[in-house]
N, C-alpha and C positions, 0 to 999 in steps of 0.2 A: 371882048375884054376879058383877060384871064381873071379867075377868082382870087381874092386876097389870100396871102399866105396864112396858114393856121397859126394861132398864138403859140408862143413858146411853152414847152412843158414846164409846169411849176417845179421848183426844187423838191427833191425827195423829202427834205425835212419839213416842208410846208412853210418855210420862211418866204416873205415877199421878195420879188425880184429886185425891187428898188426901195430906197428909203431905209427906215429903221428895221433891222432884221431881228431885233430882240437881243437879249443878253446871251452872249456866247457861253456855252458850257465849257468850263475849264477842263483841261486834260486830267485824267485820273492820277492821283498821287500814288506812286509805286509803294506797295507795302513790302518793306524789306528793312534790314538793319540800316541805320544811318551812317555806320562807319565800319572799319575793319576790326576783327577780333582775332587774337592769337589763341589757339587751342593746343595745349601741350599734352600729348600722350606719352607715357613712359613706362619702362620696365622698372621694377622696384630696385632701388639702390643706384639709379643712374644719375644722381645729383640734380634731379629736376627742381628742387626747391631753390638752390642757389642760382641755377641757370635761368629759371623763370624770373627771379628777382632782378637778375642782370639785364634780361630782355626788357622788363618793365622800366628799369632805370634809364635805358637808352631811349626808350620811346616816350618817357614821361607819363606812363599809364599806371593805373593800379593793377595789382596782381591778386588773384583769388585762388589760393591753394585749395586742395581737396577739403581740408578740415573747415576752411571758411565757407566753401560752397555748402557743405553739409549743415553747418550752423545757420547760415542765412536762409537756406531752403525752407526752414520751419519758422521763419520770422516774417509774416506778411507785412508788417509795418516797415521793416528794413527793405523788403522787396519793393514796396510802393515808393519809398524814398529814392531807391536806385533809378526808378523810372521817371522821377521828377524832371521835367524839361524835355523829355523825349517826344519827338513828333507823334501825333496821334496815329499816323499810318504805321510807324514802326512799332508802336505799342500794340496796335491791332494785329500786326504781323506776329508778334510774340504770343499773343493769346490764341491766334488761329493755329499756329504751329504746335502749341501745347495741346490743343484739343485734337488735332490730327494725330499726334503721337499717341495720346492716351487711347484713342479709338483704334488706331492701327495695331498697337502692341497689346491691346486689351488690358491696359493697366488701370486699376482703380485709382481715383484721385488721391487717396491717402497712402498710396504705395511710396516707399522712400525714393525710388527711382523717378517717380512722377514729380515729386516735390523738387528734386534736384533739377530735372529737365525744365520745369517751369522757371526756375531761377536762371538757368543757363540761357534760355530764350530771352528773358528779361534783360540780362546783362548784355547779350549780343545785340538786342534792339538799340541799346545805347552805344555799344561799340567802344573802341579805344580802351581795351582792357586785355589782360592775359589770364586765361583760365587754365588751371592745371587739373587734368584728370576728369573723372566722371563722364567720360564719353562725349565731351562737348564737341570735339571735332567731327564726330559722326552725325551729330544732330544739325549742325549749322550749315548754311549754304556755302558752297565753295567760292562763290564770287566775292564774298566779304569775309572769308575766314582763311587764316594761315594755319594749317594743321601740320604739326611736326611731331615726330616720335623720337624720343631719346632712348638709346639702347647701349648696352655694355656687356662684355663677357660675364658669365654667371659668377665666376670666382671673384672678379673685381667688385661686383655688386654685393656679394656676400661679405667681402672684407669691408666694404664701405659701411654697410648697415651694422656690421659687428662693431666697428669702431664708433659709429654714431650712437648706437644704443648700448654700448658696452656689453656686447655678447661674445660668447666663444665662437670659434670658426663654425662649429656645427650648428650652433644656435642661429648664427647669421645666415647660413644657408637655408635653414628651415624657415626663417622669417621672409627671405626672398620668395620662396615657393608659396608661402601662405599669402603674401600680399599680391603676387601676380595672379594667383587663382581667384582671390577675392575680387580683384579689379575686373578680371575677365568675366566673372559671373555677373557683376553689376552691369557692365557694358552690354552683356547679352540681353538684358531686359529692354534695352533701347534700340538695338540694331542687330541685323544679321551679318554685318561685316565682321570679319575676323581681325582682331587687333594685330596679328602678325602679318597681315597682308600689306606689303610695302606700297601697293598702288593706292592705298587709302590716304596717303600722306603727301604733302608738298615736299617734305624732306625727311630723311631718316638719318640721324646724326649719332655717331658712335662717340660717347663721352669719355671712353677710355683712351681715345686717340686725340681728342681735341680739348684744349683748355676751355673753361667756362666762358671766358671772354670771347673766344673765337666762335663758339656755338651761339652765344648771345648776339654777336654781330651778324652771323649768317641769318638768324631768324629776323632780326631787325631789318636786314636788307630785303628779305622776302616781303615784309610788311610794306616797306617803301615802294617796292615794285608793284604790289597789289593796289597801292593808293594812287598810282599814276593814272591819268586819263587814258582811255583806249587809244592806241596808235602812237603814244608817246614812247619813243625808243631811247630816251635819254638815260 
């Protein structure tokens, strides 16, 4: 008479073969932003303020220009309010990304760039917003960020700033140079990517050739495409 077959091997997790197997461990919640963010990089004088406002109006999102980011970055109460209602996983993502950046770039926590980066991650954790400047597009994940750069010929930008700030032509040109240099210096604290590298962006848009409404619609279209589920070709 042949010997009886050996008992089946127990499952690797130690759960019983039959009956109650215990509470199943839920799959891990992905730590990432909960929605899409638009990050607008720009050359000085390329009409980023009006264009970002037009993008935000089309999407029904708030817009945070550079001066608002700088102000909110130093207001922890406001930053906490912004994170109200954000899923815990997304909040943890923002905190983790901030810590990684400070360590990787060797930035002290009280550095101005560190404070702005902390705010950018907090806003991106919530998503559905338009951020202007401060290197936001270089910090945030490509999967949930539409990163665009607005450019324009130097003379056009100098003329625009001169008119906006009531400067002479020479003063307008100096202001363009000063602002571009200051922004590049700030961004260098956060990333090694060059702001003039076109491959860093989803789109490079020449505002001297395109009306604000057209630029805004292009950016809004990129957001809608990014929001579609994978495989949806509609």
